[in-house]
N, C-alpha and C positions, 0 to 999 in steps of 0.2 A: 610504647607510650606508657603502658601499665607499669613496667619496670622503672621508668623515670620518675613515677609519681611519689614514691617514698622519699627520693633525692630532692625533688622539688619542695615537698612539704618540710623536709629538714632545713632547707635553705629559707623558706619563708618564716618558719618559727624561730630559726637563729636570727633572723633579721630584726624580729620583733624586739630583741634586746639591745640592737645596736644603733638604732636610729631613734633620735628624740621626737617627742610629739608634744602636744599641748595638753592632751588628756592626762588625768592622774594615772600614773604607772601603778600597777599591782606590784607591790613590794612584799618581802618577808616581813617579819615581826619588826615593828619599830619599838625601841626602847627608850625610856627616860634616861637621863644621865646616871641615875642609880638603879637601872636594871628593871624598871617596871614595864611590862608590856602596854603599848598605848594603841595597839590595833588588834584586830582578829577576833574571832568569835563574837561575843556580845558587844564588843566595841566597834564592830564594823570596820570599814577601811577608810578612814579619814585621811586627808592629805597630811603629809609629814608636818607642815607648818601648823596646821590646825591642832594635831594631836599634841606636838610639843607645846603649843600656845596654851592648851587646856592644862598640861601638866604644870607649866609656869605659873598660871593664875592660881592653882590650888597650892603650890608650895609657897608662893609669896604671900605668906600668912598675914602680914601687917599691910598688904595691898598698897605698898609705896612704889610699885613699878620695878623692883629689883629683888632678886633672890640673894641674900647675903649668907655667909657661911653658917651661921647658926640655923638658919631656915633649910639650907641644903642638907646639913648634918641631921636634922630632925627627920627630913624626908629619908635619908639614907638608913637612919635607925629604923623608922617605920617600915621601909620596904624590906630590910633584913628580916625583921620579925614576921612579915607577912609570908616571905619565901621560905622561912625555916619551919616547914610543915612538921617536921619530926621534933621540933623543939630541942635540938642538940647543940645550938650555937655553932653550926657549921652547915654550910651548903655543898651539896655534891651534884654532880650531872643527873643522876635519877630523881633527887629531891626537885631540882630545878625543872626537870621534864614533867613531874606530876604537877607543879604549881603552873606551869605554862600550859598544860593540855587544853584547858578552855579556851585559849586564845589562838590555838593552831588551826583554826577552821581553814578549810580549802579556799585559795585565792580563786578569783575569777580568772578564766583562761585569758592568755595575752591575745591581742588582736594583730592582724597583719598590718605592716606599715603601708601607708598610702604611697602612691607614686611620687608625691612631692617629698615626702620623708626619705624615700629611697634616694632621690636625686640629691637632697640635702646631704644625706649621709655619705654619699660618693663624693660630694664637694669637699666635705670636712676630711674625709680620708685623704684626698688628693693634697690638701693644705697641710696634712700632717697632724691635724687635730686627733686627739684621743677620743675615741667614740665607744669605748667599752668600759666606762667608769661606773661602778656600782654605786647607787644611791644609798643613803642611809638605810640600814635595814637588810641589805642584800650583801652577802658574802662578807661579813665582817666577823671579827672575833666576838665570842660571847662576852657581853658587858659585865657579867657577874664573875665568870671564871678568870677574867683578866686579873682579878685581885688575888689570884693563887699564886703568890710568889715562891711558894715551895714546890710548886709543880707536882702536887700529890692529889689532884682533882678534888680538893676540899678547900673551902674558903671559910675561914673562921670570922666571927663578927669583928675581931679587931683588924684582920686583914681587909675586910670589906670597907670598914670606916677609913683606914688608911688610904685605901684606894680612892675612896669618896674625896678625900683631901687633895689628892694628886689630881683627880679628874676635875674638881672645882677650880684648882689653879690652871689647869690647861684650858678651861673654858673661859676663864676671866681674861679675855683678850687685852683689855686696857689695864689690867693689874690694879683695879681700884677696890677689890675685895668684894665686888657686887656683880652679879650676873644680870644683865638685861635680856629682855626678850629677844632682841636682835642677836646677842651672842649666843643664845640657845638655839634659835631657829636657824642661824647659820649652819648647823649640823646637817641640815636638809640638803643643802647644796652638795653636788658632787666634788670631790677634791679636785683642784685645778692643777 
C-alpha cells in the first residue's frame, strides 16, 4: 500500500485539472488584452470575469459601455510604458519577468475533485467531450511576446501597438469598432 500511495496521489492531483467544478479555479496569471496582469500578488485571485470587468471599466474612459479603438490604443500605450522598465522602447523576457514579479505570488493548492465531479468527468469523456481545455491564463502564449514578429525575443513599441490593433480587431466580434464587456469577458470561457 505504501508503494501505491504516490501513484494514487498523482492520479488525484491530475484529476483536479480534468474535471470541472463550480468553485473558482486557481489559474495562472490573467492578462488584459494589452498584457497587464489582472491577478496575483497584491491583486489577489479574482474570477476571470471580475478581473476583465474591472479592466474594461478602467479603459472605458468616457463610460459609454464600450471600449473603442482610441481608448484601447491609449491603454496599450500606457501599458507598454509601464512594462518598459529600462526605458529602451523595447520589451524582452527578462524585463517582463521583472515587471511581473510582484504578481507571481504562489497560487492556492488545487483541491481534489468530489465524487460527483469524477462521475461527471467520466460521463463527458464517454460522450467524447474535451475535458482538458485550459481556461484563460493557463498554458497560453505570452500576450506581450506574441507581438514579436521578428522572433528576436524583443518587442518594440511599434510592434506592440501594431499587435494591439490586430488584437482589437480579433476581439471585436461584431466588427462595429467597439468592444463590449461581453466581447471582453468571453475570453474567460474555455475554447469550444
